[in-house]
C-alpha positions in Angstrom: -26.9 16.7 2.0 -25.8 17.2 5.6 -22.6 18.9 6.7 -19.9 16.8 8.3 -18.9 17.3 11.9 -15.2 17.5 12.9 -14.6 13.8 13.5 -16.3 12.9 10.2 -14.1 15.4 8.4 -11.0 13.8 10.0 -12.1 10.3 9.0 -12.8 11.4 5.4 -9.4 13.1 5.2 -7.7 9.9 6.5 -9.6 7.7 4.0 -8.5 9.9 1.2 -4.9 9.7 2.4 -5.1 5.9 2.6 -6.6 5.7 -0.9 -3.8 7.9 -2.2 -1.2 5.7 -0.5 -2.6 2.5 -1.8 -2.7 3.8 -5.4 0.9 5.0 -5.0 1.9 1.7 -3.5 0.8 -0.1 -6.7 2.9 2.3 -8.8 5.9 1.8 -6.5 5.7 -2.0 -6.6 5.8 -1.8 -10.4 8.6 0.7 -10.5 10.9 -1.0 -8.0 10.0 -4.6 -8.9 10.4 -4.1 -12.6 9.4 -7.7 -13.5 7.6 -7.6 -16.8 4.2 -9.4 -16.7 4.5 -10.1 -12.9 4.3 -7.0 -10.8 6.0 -7.9 -7.6 8.7 -6.7 -5.3 10.6 -7.9 -2.2 9.6 -6.1 1.0 13.2 -5.1 1.8 13.6 -3.5 -1.6 10.4 -1.6 -1.2 11.1 -0.5 2.4 14.7 0.7 1.5 13.6 2.8 -1.5 14.2 6.5 -0.9 11.0 7.6 -2.5 9.0 5.1 -0.5 10.6 6.3 2.7 9.7 9.9 2.0 6.1 9.3 0.8 4.4 6.9 3.3 3.4 7.8 6.8 3.4 4.2 7.7 4.4 1.7 5.0 3.4 -1.4 7.0 -0.1 0.1 7.6 -0.5 0.9 3.9 0.5 -2.7 3.0 -2.1 -4.1 5.4 -4.8 -1.8 4.0 -3.9 -2.7 0.4 -4.0 -6.5 1.3 -7.4 -6.1 3.0 -8.7 -4.4 -0.2 -7.4 -7.3 -2.2 -5.1 -5.3 -4.5 -1.8 -6.9 -3.2 -0.9 -10.2 -1.6 2.0 -11.4 0.6 2.7 -14.2 3.0 1.7 -13.5 6.6 -0.2 -10.8 8.3 2.5 -8.2 8.9 6.0 -7.5 7.5 8.9 -6.4 9.7 12.2 -4.9 8.3 15.0 -7.4 8.5 13.0 -10.4 9.3 10.8 -10.3 6.2 13.0 -8.5 3.7 12.8 -11.4 1.2 9.0 -11.7 1.3 7.4 -11.1 -2.1 4.6 -8.6 -2.4 2.5 -9.1 -5.5 -0.1 -7.1 -7.2 -3.2 -9.2 -7.6 -5.1 -9.5 -10.9 -7.6 -7.0 -9.6 -5.9 -3.8 -10.8 -8.4 -1.2 -9.6 -8.2 0.2 -6.1 -11.4 0.0 -4.1 -11.9 3.0 -2.0 -13.2 3.2 1.6 -15.8 5.8 0.8 
């Protein structure tokens, strides 16, 4: 096993943070959406939640990462506060979070 250099350690640390945020995102969607059998939430409700605002470094970036991994889905490529408040974010059938590592 080889030792990581400084930039590899930063990437690894970033990947772990993204993994953590994607896992928390799924919990937050279920908590805020509170729709039995259909885990989903409106973007505006998610964005305005106090816990969400305190936890995520960049919610929109976390949403894009989660969508790329196939664990959530929403219409469009990026969501903007105000313009996309009513867009539904749904958890896909795939309930495990693939990691980058």
